[in-house]
Predicted model as a PDB file, atoms N, CA, C, CB and O in Angstrom, pLDDT in the B-factor column:
MODEL        1                                                                  
ATOM      1  N   MET A   1       8.459 -10.946  -0.199  1.00 80.00           N  
ATOM      2  CA  MET A   1       7.117 -10.443   0.021  1.00 80.00           C  
ATOM      3  C   MET A   1       6.239 -11.627   0.411  1.00 80.00           C  
ATOM      4  CB  MET A   1       6.564  -9.710  -1.248  1.00 80.00           C  
ATOM      5  O   MET A   1       6.286 -12.688  -0.210  1.00 80.00           O  
ATOM      6  N   ASN A   2       5.443 -11.422   1.444  1.00 87.00           N  
ATOM      7  CA  ASN A   2       4.495 -12.450   1.845  1.00 87.00           C  
ATOM      8  C   ASN A   2       3.068 -11.936   1.648  1.00 87.00           C  
ATOM      9  CB  ASN A   2       4.731 -12.870   3.318  1.00 87.00           C  
ATOM     10  O   ASN A   2       2.874 -10.803   1.207  1.00 87.00           O  
ATOM     11  N   ILE A   3       2.083 -12.752   1.966  1.00 90.00           N  
ATOM     12  CA  ILE A   3       0.693 -12.381   1.731  1.00 90.00           C  
ATOM     13  C   ILE A   3       0.283 -11.160   2.550  1.00 90.00           C  
ATOM     14  CB  ILE A   3      -0.221 -13.550   2.056  1.00 90.00           C  
ATOM     15  O   ILE A   3      -0.512 -10.341   2.088  1.00 90.00           O  
ATOM     16  N   SER A   4       0.813 -11.035   3.743  1.00 90.00           N  
ATOM     17  CA  SER A   4       0.515  -9.880   4.580  1.00 90.00           C  
ATOM     18  C   SER A   4       1.034  -8.590   3.939  1.00 90.00           C  
ATOM     19  CB  SER A   4       1.126 -10.064   5.975  1.00 90.00           C  
ATOM     20  O   SER A   4       0.354  -7.564   3.956  1.00 90.00           O  
ATOM     21  N   ASP A   5       2.237  -8.651   3.378  1.00 90.00           N  
ATOM     22  CA  ASP A   5       2.805  -7.489   2.680  1.00 90.00           C  
ATOM     23  C   ASP A   5       1.933  -7.099   1.489  1.00 90.00           C  
ATOM     24  CB  ASP A   5       4.247  -7.787   2.209  1.00 90.00           C  
ATOM     25  O   ASP A   5       1.670  -5.919   1.259  1.00 90.00           O  
ATOM     26  N   LEU A   6       1.493  -8.097   0.743  1.00 89.00           N  
ATOM     27  CA  LEU A   6       0.652  -7.841  -0.428  1.00 89.00           C  
ATOM     28  C   LEU A   6      -0.675  -7.208  -0.016  1.00 89.00           C  
ATOM     29  CB  LEU A   6       0.399  -9.146  -1.204  1.00 89.00           C  
ATOM     30  O   LEU A   6      -1.139  -6.268  -0.662  1.00 89.00           O  
ATOM     31  N   LYS A   7      -1.283  -7.709   1.040  1.00 91.00           N  
ATOM     32  CA  LYS A   7      -2.536  -7.124   1.538  1.00 91.00           C  
ATOM     33  C   LYS A   7      -2.325  -5.673   1.950  1.00 91.00           C  
ATOM     34  CB  LYS A   7      -3.081  -7.938   2.729  1.00 91.00           C  
ATOM     35  O   LYS A   7      -3.190  -4.826   1.722  1.00 91.00           O  
ATOM     36  N   SER A   8      -1.186  -5.389   2.552  1.00 92.00           N  
ATOM     37  CA  SER A   8      -0.882  -4.018   2.970  1.00 92.00           C  
ATOM     38  C   SER A   8      -0.764  -3.091   1.769  1.00 92.00           C  
ATOM     39  CB  SER A   8       0.412  -3.983   3.787  1.00 92.00           C  
ATOM     40  O   SER A   8      -1.337  -2.001   1.763  1.00 92.00           O  
ATOM     41  N   VAL A   9      -0.029  -3.517   0.762  1.00 91.00           N  
ATOM     42  CA  VAL A   9       0.138  -2.707  -0.450  1.00 91.00           C  
ATOM     43  C   VAL A   9      -1.209  -2.467  -1.117  1.00 91.00           C  
ATOM     44  CB  VAL A   9       1.107  -3.393  -1.437  1.00 91.00           C  
ATOM     45  O   VAL A   9      -1.510  -1.343  -1.519  1.00 91.00           O  
ATOM     46  N   LEU A  10      -2.016  -3.506  -1.238  1.00 91.00           N  
ATOM     47  CA  LEU A  10      -3.323  -3.373  -1.876  1.00 91.00           C  
ATOM     48  C   LEU A  10      -4.246  -2.453  -1.085  1.00 91.00           C  
ATOM     49  CB  LEU A  10      -3.969  -4.741  -2.035  1.00 91.00           C  
ATOM     50  O   LEU A  10      -4.991  -1.672  -1.677  1.00 91.00           O  
ATOM     51  N   ALA A  11      -4.208  -2.533   0.237  1.00 92.00           N  
ATOM     52  CA  ALA A  11      -5.055  -1.669   1.061  1.00 92.00           C  
ATOM     53  C   ALA A  11      -4.660  -0.203   0.913  1.00 92.00           C  
ATOM     54  CB  ALA A  11      -4.972  -2.087   2.531  1.00 92.00           C  
ATOM     55  O   ALA A  11      -5.528   0.666   0.820  1.00 92.00           O  
ATOM     56  N   ILE A  12      -3.371   0.076   0.890  1.00 89.00           N  
ATOM     57  CA  ILE A  12      -2.922   1.463   0.716  1.00 89.00           C  
ATOM     58  C   ILE A  12      -3.332   1.984  -0.657  1.00 89.00           C  
ATOM     59  CB  ILE A  12      -1.388   1.568   0.891  1.00 89.00           C  
ATOM     60  O   ILE A  12      -3.787   3.120  -0.788  1.00 89.00           O  
ATOM     61  N   ALA A  13      -3.169   1.157  -1.666  1.00 87.00           N  
ATOM     62  CA  ALA A  13      -3.571   1.571  -3.015  1.00 87.00           C  
ATOM     63  C   ALA A  13      -5.077   1.803  -3.083  1.00 87.00           C  
ATOM     64  CB  ALA A  13      -3.151   0.512  -4.055  1.00 87.00           C  
ATOM     65  O   ALA A  13      -5.536   2.744  -3.730  1.00 87.00           O  
ATOM     66  N   ARG A  14      -5.834   0.954  -2.425  1.00 89.00           N  
ATOM     67  CA  ARG A  14      -7.290   1.073  -2.462  1.00 89.00           C  
ATOM     68  C   ARG A  14      -7.780   2.337  -1.767  1.00 89.00           C  
ATOM     69  CB  ARG A  14      -7.927  -0.143  -1.821  1.00 89.00           C  
ATOM     70  O   ARG A  14      -8.611   3.064  -2.313  1.00 89.00           O  
ATOM     71  N   TYR A  15      -7.274   2.603  -0.572  1.00 88.00           N  
ATOM     72  CA  TYR A  15      -7.756   3.726   0.219  1.00 88.00           C  
ATOM     73  C   TYR A  15      -7.005   5.024  -0.041  1.00 88.00           C  
ATOM     74  CB  TYR A  15      -7.668   3.389   1.664  1.00 88.00           C  
ATOM     75  O   TYR A  15      -7.464   6.097   0.351  1.00 88.00           O  
ATOM     76  N   GLY A  16      -5.847   4.931  -0.704  1.00 85.00           N  
ATOM     77  CA  GLY A  16      -5.084   6.133  -1.012  1.00 85.00           C  
ATOM     78  C   GLY A  16      -4.499   6.799   0.214  1.00 85.00           C  
ATOM     79  O   GLY A  16      -4.096   7.962   0.169  1.00 85.00           O  
ATOM     80  N   SER A  17      -4.455   6.060   1.308  1.00 86.00           N  
ATOM     81  CA  SER A  17      -3.973   6.628   2.562  1.00 86.00           C  
ATOM     82  C   SER A  17      -3.395   5.520   3.430  1.00 86.00           C  
ATOM     83  CB  SER A  17      -5.108   7.371   3.306  1.00 86.00           C  
ATOM     84  O   SER A  17      -4.013   4.471   3.612  1.00 86.00           O  
ATOM     85  N   ILE A  18      -2.217   5.764   3.957  1.00 88.00           N  
ATOM     86  CA  ILE A  18      -1.605   4.805   4.864  1.00 88.00           C  
ATOM     87  C   ILE A  18      -2.414   4.745   6.163  1.00 88.00           C  
ATOM     88  CB  ILE A  18      -0.127   5.184   5.150  1.00 88.00           C  
ATOM     89  O   ILE A  18      -2.598   3.668   6.730  1.00 88.00           O  
ATOM     90  N   ASN A  19      -2.893   5.896   6.631  1.00 89.00           N  
ATOM     91  CA  ASN A  19      -3.689   5.922   7.855  1.00 89.00           C  
ATOM     92  C   ASN A  19      -4.975   5.107   7.712  1.00 89.00           C  
ATOM     93  CB  ASN A  19      -4.024   7.362   8.231  1.00 89.00           C  
ATOM     94  O   ASN A  19      -5.297   4.299   8.583  1.00 89.00           O  
ATOM     95  N   LYS A  20      -5.702   5.314   6.631  1.00 91.00           N  
ATOM     96  CA  LYS A  20      -6.957   4.578   6.414  1.00 91.00           C  
ATOM     97  C   LYS A  20      -6.697   3.093   6.238  1.00 91.00           C  
ATOM     98  CB  LYS A  20      -7.697   5.125   5.188  1.00 91.00           C  
ATOM     99  O   LYS A  20      -7.445   2.260   6.752  1.00 91.00           O  
ATOM    100  N   ALA A  21      -5.641   2.763   5.515  1.00 92.00           N  
ATOM    101  CA  ALA A  21      -5.299   1.352   5.315  1.00 92.00           C  
ATOM    102  C   ALA A  21      -4.944   0.684   6.635  1.00 92.00           C  
ATOM    103  CB  ALA A  21      -4.133   1.216   4.329  1.00 92.00           C  
ATOM    104  O   ALA A  21      -5.349  -0.451   6.885  1.00 92.00           O  
ATOM    105  N   ALA A  22      -4.194   1.377   7.477  1.00 94.00           N  
ATOM    106  CA  ALA A  22      -3.814   0.817   8.777  1.00 94.00           C  
ATOM    107  C   ALA A  22      -5.053   0.532   9.623  1.00 94.00           C  
ATOM    108  CB  ALA A  22      -2.866   1.779   9.525  1.00 94.00           C  
ATOM    109  O   ALA A  22      -5.142  -0.514  10.266  1.00 94.00           O  
ATOM    110  N   LYS A  23      -6.003   1.456   9.624  1.00 95.00           N  
ATOM    111  CA  LYS A  23      -7.246   1.231  10.368  1.00 95.00           C  
ATOM    112  C   LYS A  23      -8.013   0.036   9.815  1.00 95.00           C  
ATOM    113  CB  LYS A  23      -8.128   2.482  10.323  1.00 95.00           C  
ATOM    114  O   LYS A  23      -8.525  -0.786  10.573  1.00 95.00           O  
ATOM    115  N   GLU A  24      -8.088  -0.053   8.506  1.00 94.00           N  
ATOM    116  CA  GLU A  24      -8.798  -1.161   7.863  1.00 94.00           C  
ATOM    117  C   GLU A  24      -8.123  -2.503   8.151  1.00 94.00           C  
ATOM    118  CB  GLU A  24      -8.876  -0.931   6.350  1.00 94.00           C  
ATOM    119  O   GLU A  24      -8.799  -3.523   8.287  1.00 94.00           O  
ATOM    120  N   LEU A  25      -6.807  -2.502   8.243  1.00 95.00           N  
ATOM    121  CA  LEU A  25      -6.048  -3.730   8.489  1.00 95.00           C  
ATOM    122  C   LEU A  25      -5.866  -4.022   9.985  1.00 95.00           C  
ATOM    123  CB  LEU A  25      -4.687  -3.634   7.818  1.00 95.00           C  
ATOM    124  O   LEU A  25      -5.302  -5.051  10.356  1.00 95.00           O  
ATOM    125  N   TYR A  26      -6.345  -3.112  10.836  1.00 96.00           N  
ATOM    126  CA  TYR A  26      -6.225  -3.251  12.289  1.00 96.00           C  
ATOM    127  C   TYR A  26      -4.772  -3.365  12.751  1.00 96.00           C  
ATOM    128  CB  TYR A  26      -7.001  -4.466  12.757  1.00 96.00           C  
ATOM    129  O   TYR A  26      -4.429  -4.193  13.594  1.00 96.00           O  
ATOM    130  N   ILE A  27      -3.929  -2.502  12.168  1.00 96.00           N  
ATOM    131  CA  ILE A  27      -2.535  -2.433  12.597  1.00 96.00           C  
ATOM    132  C   ILE A  27      -2.164  -0.970  12.814  1.00 96.00           C  
ATOM    133  CB  ILE A  27      -1.587  -3.102  11.549  1.00 96.00           C  
ATOM    134  O   ILE A  27      -2.817  -0.073  12.280  1.00 96.00           O  
ATOM    135  N   ALA A  28      -1.128  -0.735  13.588  1.00 96.00           N  
ATOM    136  CA  ALA A  28      -0.681   0.630  13.852  1.00 96.00           C  
ATOM    137  C   ALA A  28      -0.063   1.236  12.593  1.00 96.00           C  
ATOM    138  CB  ALA A  28       0.333   0.654  15.016  1.00 96.00           C  
ATOM    139  O   ALA A  28       0.654   0.562  11.853  1.00 96.00           O  
ATOM    140  N   GLN A  29      -0.347   2.508  12.363  1.00 92.00           N  
ATOM    141  CA  GLN A  29       0.155   3.194  11.174  1.00 92.00           C  
ATOM    142  C   GLN A  29       1.675   3.170  11.088  1.00 92.00           C  
ATOM    143  CB  GLN A  29      -0.330   4.625  11.161  1.00 92.00           C  
ATOM    144  O   GLN A  29       2.202   2.941   9.999  1.00 92.00           O  
ATOM    145  N   PRO A  30       2.417   3.396  12.189  1.00 93.00           N  
ATOM    146  CA  PRO A  30       3.879   3.327  12.070  1.00 93.00           C  
ATOM    147  C   PRO A  30       4.379   1.943  11.629  1.00 93.00           C  
ATOM    148  CB  PRO A  30       4.518   3.695  13.400  1.00 93.00           C  
ATOM    149  O   PRO A  30       5.352   1.841  10.882  1.00 93.00           O  
ATOM    150  N   ASN A  31       3.717   0.895  12.090  1.00 94.00           N  
ATOM    151  CA  ASN A  31       4.109  -0.457  11.684  1.00 94.00           C  
ATOM    152  C   ASN A  31       3.852  -0.686  10.201  1.00 94.00           C  
ATOM    153  CB  ASN A  31       3.357  -1.501  12.511  1.00 94.00           C  
ATOM    154  O   ASN A  31       4.661  -1.312   9.516  1.00 94.00           O  
ATOM    155  N   LEU A  32       2.735  -0.182   9.707  1.00 93.00           N  
ATOM    156  CA  LEU A  32       2.428  -0.314   8.281  1.00 93.00           C  
ATOM    157  C   LEU A  32       3.431   0.470   7.444  1.00 93.00           C  
ATOM    158  CB  LEU A  32       0.995   0.170   7.986  1.00 93.00           C  
ATOM    159  O   LEU A  32       3.920  -0.029   6.430  1.00 93.00           O  
ATOM    160  N   SER A  33       3.735   1.681   7.857  1.00 90.00           N  
ATOM    161  CA  SER A  33       4.712   2.495   7.126  1.00 90.00           C  
ATOM    162  C   SER A  33       6.072   1.809   7.074  1.00 90.00           C  
ATOM    163  CB  SER A  33       4.848   3.877   7.775  1.00 90.00           C  
ATOM    164  O   SER A  33       6.724   1.781   6.030  1.00 90.00           O  
ATOM    165  N   LYS A  34       6.491   1.258   8.203  1.00 93.00           N  
ATOM    166  CA  LYS A  34       7.780   0.578   8.262  1.00 93.00           C  
ATOM    167  C   LYS A  34       7.782  -0.657   7.363  1.00 93.00           C  
ATOM    168  CB  LYS A  34       8.113   0.183   9.708  1.00 93.00           C  
ATOM    169  O   LYS A  34       8.778  -0.938   6.696  1.00 93.00           O  
ATOM    170  N   SER A  35       6.690  -1.382   7.344  1.00 92.00           N  
ATOM    171  CA  SER A  35       6.566  -2.563   6.492  1.00 92.00           C  
ATOM    172  C   SER A  35       6.724  -2.193   5.015  1.00 92.00           C  
ATOM    173  CB  SER A  35       5.210  -3.249   6.724  1.00 92.00           C  
ATOM    174  O   SER A  35       7.419  -2.883   4.268  1.00 92.00           O  
ATOM    175  N   ILE A  36       6.083  -1.115   4.605  1.00 90.00           N  
ATOM    176  CA  ILE A  36       6.179  -0.667   3.209  1.00 90.00           C  
ATOM    177  C   ILE A  36       7.592  -0.177   2.910  1.00 90.00           C  
ATOM    178  CB  ILE A  36       5.149   0.455   2.918  1.00 90.00           C  
ATOM    179  O   ILE A  36       8.132  -0.458   1.840  1.00 90.00           O  
ATOM    180  N   GLN A  37       8.190   0.547   3.841  1.00 90.00           N  
ATOM    181  CA  GLN A  37       9.570   1.002   3.651  1.00 90.00           C  
ATOM    182  C   GLN A  37      10.515  -0.181   3.488  1.00 90.00           C  
ATOM    183  CB  GLN A  37      10.016   1.873   4.834  1.00 90.00           C  
ATOM    184  O   GLN A  37      11.421  -0.142   2.655  1.00 90.00           O  
ATOM    185  N   ASN A  38      10.313  -1.223   4.270  1.00 91.00           N  
ATOM    186  CA  ASN A  38      11.148  -2.423   4.153  1.00 91.00           C  
ATOM    187  C   ASN A  38      10.975  -3.092   2.794  1.00 91.00           C  
ATOM    188  CB  ASN A  38      10.810  -3.416   5.268  1.00 91.00           C  
ATOM    189  O   ASN A  38      11.952  -3.549   2.200  1.00 91.00           O  
ATOM    190  N   LEU A  39       9.742  -3.154   2.299  1.00 90.00           N  
ATOM    191  CA  LEU A  39       9.505  -3.719   0.961  1.00 90.00           C  
ATOM    192  C   LEU A  39      10.207  -2.896  -0.104  1.00 90.00           C  
ATOM    193  CB  LEU A  39       7.997  -3.791   0.660  1.00 90.00           C  
ATOM    194  O   LEU A  39      10.853  -3.445  -0.996  1.00 90.00           O  
ATOM    195  N   GLU A  40      10.079  -1.578  -0.010  1.00 88.00           N  
ATOM    196  CA  GLU A  40      10.713  -0.699  -0.992  1.00 88.00           C  
ATOM    197  C   GLU A  40      12.233  -0.878  -0.975  1.00 88.00           C  
ATOM    198  CB  GLU A  40      10.346   0.773  -0.713  1.00 88.00           C  
ATOM    199  O   GLU A  40      12.877  -0.897  -2.024  1.00 88.00           O  
ATOM    200  N   LYS A  41      12.784  -1.007   0.206  1.00 91.00           N  
ATOM    201  CA  LYS A  41      14.230  -1.214   0.324  1.00 91.00           C  
ATOM    202  C   LYS A  41      14.629  -2.583  -0.241  1.00 91.00           C  
ATOM    203  CB  LYS A  41      14.673  -1.094   1.802  1.00 91.00           C  
ATOM    204  O   LYS A  41      15.623  -2.701  -0.958  1.00 91.00           O  
ATOM    205  N   GLU A  42      13.846  -3.606   0.090  1.00 91.00           N  
ATOM    206  CA  GLU A  42      14.142  -4.969  -0.369  1.00 91.00           C  
ATOM    207  C   GLU A  42      14.159  -5.070  -1.889  1.00 91.00           C  
ATOM    208  CB  GLU A  42      13.123  -5.945   0.196  1.00 91.00           C  
ATOM    209  O   GLU A  42      15.021  -5.735  -2.463  1.00 91.00           O  
ATOM    210  N   TYR A  43      13.198  -4.406  -2.544  1.00 88.00           N  
ATOM    211  CA  TYR A  43      13.089  -4.505  -4.000  1.00 88.00           C  
ATOM    212  C   TYR A  43      13.730  -3.341  -4.745  1.00 88.00           C  
ATOM    213  CB  TYR A  43      11.649  -4.600  -4.387  1.00 88.00           C  
ATOM    214  O   TYR A  43      13.786  -3.338  -5.975  1.00 88.00           O  
ATOM    215  N   GLY A  44      14.212  -2.352  -3.997  1.00 88.00           N  
ATOM    216  CA  GLY A  44      14.886  -1.215  -4.621  1.00 88.00           C  
ATOM    217  C   GLY A  44      13.967  -0.348  -5.456  1.00 88.00           C  
ATOM    218  O   GLY A  44      14.385   0.224  -6.463  1.00 88.00           O  
ATOM    219  N   ILE A  45      12.700  -0.248  -5.033  1.00 86.00           N  
ATOM    220  CA  ILE A  45      11.724   0.563  -5.757  1.00 86.00           C  
ATOM    221  C   ILE A  45      10.943   1.420  -4.778  1.00 86.00           C  
ATOM    222  CB  ILE A  45      10.768  -0.326  -6.577  1.00 86.00           C  
ATOM    223  O   ILE A  45      10.913   1.136  -3.581  1.00 86.00           O  
ATOM    224  N   GLN A  46      10.311   2.468  -5.287  1.00 84.00           N  
ATOM    225  CA  GLN A  46       9.385   3.253  -4.480  1.00 84.00           C  
ATOM    226  C   GLN A  46       7.982   2.861  -4.900  1.00 84.00           C  
ATOM    227  CB  GLN A  46       9.626   4.798  -4.647  1.00 84.00           C  
ATOM    228  O   GLN A  46       7.594   3.078  -6.048  1.00 84.00           O  
ATOM    229  N   ILE A  47       7.223   2.291  -3.989  1.00 84.00           N  
ATOM    230  CA  ILE A  47       5.879   1.828  -4.306  1.00 84.00           C  
ATOM    231  C   ILE A  47       4.885   2.978  -4.249  1.00 84.00           C  
ATOM    232  CB  ILE A  47       5.455   0.717  -3.347  1.00 84.00           C  
ATOM    233  O   ILE A  47       4.010   3.085  -5.108  1.00 84.00           O  
ATOM    234  N   PHE A  48       5.014   3.838  -3.243  1.00 80.00           N  
ATOM    235  CA  PHE A  48       4.098   4.957  -3.052  1.00 80.00           C  
ATOM    236  C   PHE A  48       4.862   6.245  -2.825  1.00 80.00           C  
ATOM    237  CB  PHE A  48       3.159   4.689  -1.880  1.00 80.00           C  
ATOM    238  O   PHE A  48       5.980   6.239  -2.309  1.00 80.00           O  
ATOM    239  N   GLU A  49       4.246   7.350  -3.216  1.00 75.00           N  
ATOM    240  CA  GLU A  49       4.744   8.669  -2.848  1.00 75.00           C  
ATOM    241  C   GLU A  49       3.926   9.110  -1.648  1.00 75.00           C  
ATOM    242  CB  GLU A  49       4.640   9.703  -4.045  1.00 75.00           C  
ATOM    243  O   GLU A  49       2.697   9.145  -1.716  1.00 75.00           O  
ATOM    244  N   ARG A  50       4.576   9.440  -0.573  1.00 71.00           N  
ATOM    245  CA  ARG A  50       3.878   9.784   0.659  1.00 71.00           C  
ATOM    246  C   ARG A  50       3.698  11.286   0.806  1.00 71.00           C  
ATOM    247  CB  ARG A  50       4.627   9.238   1.853  1.00 71.00           C  
ATOM    248  O   ARG A  50       4.502  12.084   0.325  1.00 71.00           O  
ATOM    249  N   SER A  51       2.615  11.644   1.488  1.00 67.00           N  
ATOM    250  CA  SER A  51       2.410  13.045   1.855  1.00 67.00           C  
ATOM    251  C   SER A  51       2.605  13.173   3.359  1.00 67.00           C  
ATOM    252  CB  SER A  51       0.986  13.551   1.424  1.00 67.00           C  
ATOM    253  O   SER A  51       2.665  12.169   4.069  1.00 67.00           O  
ATOM    254  N   SER A  52       2.702  14.382   3.835  1.00 67.00           N  
ATOM    255  CA  SER A  52       2.907  14.603   5.268  1.00 67.00           C  
ATOM    256  C   SER A  52       1.660  14.272   6.080  1.00 67.00           C  
ATOM    257  CB  SER A  52       3.317  16.045   5.523  1.00 67.00           C  
ATOM    258  O   SER A  52       1.719  14.212   7.308  1.00 67.00           O  
ATOM    259  N   ARG A  53       0.532  14.057   5.403  1.00 66.00           N  
ATOM    260  CA  ARG A  53      -0.716  13.752   6.105  1.00 66.00           C  
ATOM    261  C   ARG A  53      -1.091  12.273   6.036  1.00 66.00           C  
ATOM    262  CB  ARG A  53      -1.840  14.583   5.532  1.00 66.00           C  
ATOM    263  O   ARG A  53      -2.238  11.917   6.304  1.00 66.00           O  
ATOM    264  N   GLY A  54      -0.156  11.423   5.685  1.00 54.00           N  
ATOM    265  CA  GLY A  54      -0.431   9.989   5.675  1.00 54.00           C  
ATOM    266  C   GLY A  54      -0.988   9.469   4.364  1.00 54.00           C  
ATOM    267  O   GLY A  54      -1.351   8.298   4.257  1.00 54.00           O  
ATOM    268  N   GLY A  55      -1.055  10.326   3.382  1.00 58.00           N  
ATOM    269  CA  GLY A  55      -1.564   9.905   2.083  1.00 58.00           C  
ATOM    270  C   GLY A  55      -0.510   9.169   1.294  1.00 58.00           C  
ATOM    271  O   GLY A  55       0.689   9.314   1.533  1.00 58.00           O  
ATOM    272  N   ALA A  56      -0.974   8.381   0.355  1.00 61.00           N  
ATOM    273  CA  ALA A  56      -0.068   7.637  -0.509  1.00 61.00           C  
ATOM    274  C   ALA A  56      -0.544   7.810  -1.940  1.00 61.00           C  
ATOM    275  CB  ALA A  56      -0.004   6.127  -0.111  1.00 61.00           C  
ATOM    276  O   ALA A  56      -1.577   7.261  -2.323  1.00 61.00           O  
ATOM    277  N   ALA A  57       0.195   8.561  -2.724  1.00 56.00           N  
ATOM    278  CA  ALA A  57      -0.190   8.799  -4.108  1.00 56.00           C  
ATOM    279  C   ALA A  57       0.079   7.559  -4.942  1.00 56.00           C  
ATOM    280  CB  ALA A  57       0.561  10.009  -4.684  1.00 56.00           C  
ATOM    281  O   ALA A  57       1.195   7.041  -4.976  1.00 56.00           O  
ATOM    282  N   TYR A  58      -0.958   7.099  -5.608  1.00 54.00           N  
ATOM    283  CA  TYR A  58      -0.842   5.915  -6.447  1.00 54.00           C  
ATOM    284  C   TYR A  58      -2.038   5.903  -7.370  1.00 54.00           C  
ATOM    285  CB  TYR A  58      -0.760   4.601  -5.600  1.00 54.00           C  
ATOM    286  O   TYR A  58      -3.164   6.095  -6.911  1.00 54.00           O  
ATOM    287  N   ASP A  59      -1.831   5.684  -8.660  1.00 49.00           N  
ATOM    288  CA  ASP A  59      -2.962   5.741  -9.584  1.00 49.00           C  
ATOM    289  C   ASP A  59      -3.803   4.470  -9.592  1.00 49.00           C  
ATOM    290  CB  ASP A  59      -2.466   6.013 -10.971  1.00 49.00           C  
ATOM    291  O   ASP A  59      -4.880   4.456 -10.189  1.00 49.00           O  
ATOM    292  N   GLY A  60      -3.342   3.406  -8.949  1.00 47.00           N  
ATOM    293  CA  GLY A  60      -4.131   2.202  -8.789  1.00 47.00           C  
ATOM    294  C   GLY A  60      -4.255   1.310 -10.005  1.00 47.00           C  
ATOM    295  O   GLY A  60      -4.940   0.290  -9.935  1.00 47.00           O  
ATOM    296  N   ARG A  61      -3.624   1.648 -11.115  1.00 45.00           N  
ATOM    297  CA  ARG A  61      -3.804   0.855 -12.322  1.00 45.00           C  
ATOM    298  C   ARG A  61      -2.496   0.404 -12.961  1.00 45.00           C  
ATOM    299  CB  ARG A  61      -4.592   1.635 -13.315  1.00 45.00           C  
ATOM    300  O   ARG A  61      -2.512  -0.355 -13.930  1.00 45.00           O  
ATOM    301  N   THR A  62      -1.377   0.858 -12.437  1.00 46.00           N  
ATOM    302  CA  THR A  62      -0.094   0.475 -13.014  1.00 46.00           C  
ATOM    303  C   THR A  62       0.851   0.043 -11.917  1.00 46.00           C  
ATOM    304  CB  THR A  62       0.515   1.630 -13.822  1.00 46.00           C  
ATOM    305  O   THR A  62       0.574   0.252 -10.736  1.00 46.00           O  
ATOM    306  N   GLY A  63       1.949  -0.550 -12.293  1.00 51.00           N  
ATOM    307  CA  GLY A  63       2.979  -0.883 -11.327  1.00 51.00           C  
ATOM    308  C   GLY A  63       2.710  -2.163 -10.567  1.00 51.00           C  
ATOM    309  O   GLY A  63       2.064  -3.085 -11.065  1.00 51.00           O  
ATOM    310  N   ILE A  64       3.217  -2.196  -9.357  1.00 51.00           N  
ATOM    311  CA  ILE A  64       3.250  -3.437  -8.592  1.00 51.00           C  
ATOM    312  C   ILE A  64       1.869  -4.009  -8.296  1.00 51.00           C  
ATOM    313  CB  ILE A  64       3.974  -3.211  -7.307  1.00 51.00           C  
ATOM    314  O   ILE A  64       1.726  -5.230  -8.220  1.00 51.00           O  
ATOM    315  N   CYS A  65       0.853  -3.177  -8.129  1.00 51.00           N  
ATOM    316  CA  CYS A  65      -0.454  -3.758  -7.800  1.00 51.00           C  
ATOM    317  C   CYS A  65      -1.529  -3.373  -8.797  1.00 51.00           C  
ATOM    318  CB  CYS A  65      -0.879  -3.330  -6.417  1.00 51.00           C  
ATOM    319  O   CYS A  65      -2.712  -3.376  -8.458  1.00 51.00           O  
ATOM    320  N   GLY A  66      -1.141  -3.042 -10.023  1.00 49.00           N  
ATOM    321  CA  GLY A  66      -2.130  -2.732 -11.044  1.00 49.00           C  
ATOM    322  C   GLY A  66      -2.783  -3.956 -11.650  1.00 49.00           C  
ATOM    323  O   GLY A  66      -3.982  -3.943 -11.926  1.00 49.00           O  
ATOM    324  N   ALA A  67      -2.025  -5.003 -11.859  1.00 46.00           N  
ATOM    325  CA  ALA A  67      -2.545  -6.192 -12.522  1.00 46.00           C  
ATOM    326  C   ALA A  67      -3.522  -6.934 -11.623  1.00 46.00           C  
ATOM    327  CB  ALA A  67      -1.403  -7.115 -12.932  1.00 46.00           C  
ATOM    328  O   ALA A  67      -3.167  -7.361 -10.524  1.00 46.00           O  
ATOM    329  N   GLY A  68      -4.739  -7.082 -12.092  1.00 47.00           N  
ATOM    330  CA  GLY A  68      -5.728  -7.871 -11.378  1.00 47.00           C  
ATOM    331  C   GLY A  68      -6.470  -7.144 -10.277  1.00 47.00           C  
ATOM    332  O   GLY A  68      -7.378  -7.729  -9.687  1.00 47.00           O  
ATOM    333  N   THR A  69      -6.138  -5.906  -9.966  1.00 48.00           N  
ATOM    334  CA  THR A  69      -6.805  -5.226  -8.849  1.00 48.00           C  
ATOM    335  C   THR A  69      -8.198  -4.768  -9.227  1.00 48.00           C  
ATOM    336  CB  THR A  69      -5.982  -4.033  -8.383  1.00 48.00           C  
ATOM    337  O   THR A  69      -9.008  -4.508  -8.338  1.00 48.00           O  
ATOM    338  N   GLU A  70      -8.511  -4.657 -10.501  1.00 50.00           N  
ATOM    339  CA  GLU A  70      -9.835  -4.218 -10.907  1.00 50.00           C  
ATOM    340  C   GLU A  70     -10.899  -5.162 -10.349  1.00 50.00           C  
ATOM    341  CB  GLU A  70      -9.931  -4.140 -12.440  1.00 50.00           C  
ATOM    342  O   GLU A  70     -11.901  -4.707  -9.797  1.00 50.00           O  
ATOM    343  N   ASN A  71     -10.693  -6.459 -10.486  1.00 48.00           N  
ATOM    344  CA  ASN A  71     -11.649  -7.426  -9.957  1.00 48.00           C  
ATOM    345  C   ASN A  71     -11.611  -7.491  -8.442  1.00 48.00           C  
ATOM    346  CB  ASN A  71     -11.380  -8.796 -10.534  1.00 48.00           C  
ATOM    347  O   ASN A  71     -12.639  -7.723  -7.806  1.00 48.00           O  
ATOM    348  N   TYR A  72     -10.451  -7.292  -7.862  1.00 49.00           N  
ATOM    349  CA  TYR A  72     -10.296  -7.336  -6.403  1.00 49.00           C  
ATOM    350  C   TYR A  72     -11.182  -6.276  -5.754  1.00 49.00           C  
ATOM    351  CB  TYR A  72      -8.810  -7.123  -5.999  1.00 49.00           C  
ATOM    352  O   TYR A  72     -11.776  -6.523  -4.704  1.00 49.00           O  
ATOM    353  N   TRP A  73     -11.274  -5.094  -6.373  1.00 48.00           N  
ATOM    354  CA  TRP A  73     -12.054  -3.992  -5.814  1.00 48.00           C  
ATOM    355  C   TRP A  73     -13.418  -3.859  -6.463  1.00 48.00           C  
ATOM    356  CB  TRP A  73     -11.298  -2.698  -5.962  1.00 48.00           C  
ATOM    357  O   TRP A  73     -14.166  -2.938  -6.137  1.00 48.00           O  
ATOM    358  N   GLY A  74     -13.751  -4.737  -7.351  1.00 49.00           N  
ATOM    359  CA  GLY A  74     -15.050  -4.675  -7.991  1.00 49.00           C  
ATOM    360  C   GLY A  74     -15.189  -3.585  -9.026  1.00 49.00           C  
ATOM    361  O   GLY A  74     -16.307  -3.171  -9.334  1.00 49.00           O  
ATOM    362  N   ASN A  75     -14.082  -3.105  -9.574  1.00 46.00           N  
ATOM    363  CA  ASN A  75     -14.124  -2.058 -10.611  1.00 46.00           C  
ATOM    364  C   ASN A  75     -14.294  -2.680 -11.958  1.00 46.00           C  
ATOM    365  CB  ASN A  75     -12.858  -1.198 -10.590  1.00 46.00           C  
ATOM    366  O   ASN A  75     -14.353  -1.970 -12.962  1.00 46.00           O  
TER     367      ASN A  75                                                      
ENDMDL                                                                          
END                                                                             
């Protein structure tokens, strides 16, 4: 995982949508989805549950990006 991967994961968790995160990160949605799929495969975990509309279910407080995100988002 590199810093770009981490920013991608945090953006998806923040916006709750792969589409919104891709727009915010100025990258194509298919590229972002593929990047997350590669991370999930690399670590053998599922980071997000996807919906058919580009959403990513994540509670934002546990798991891979729960620690420290409260201050990152100003919560």
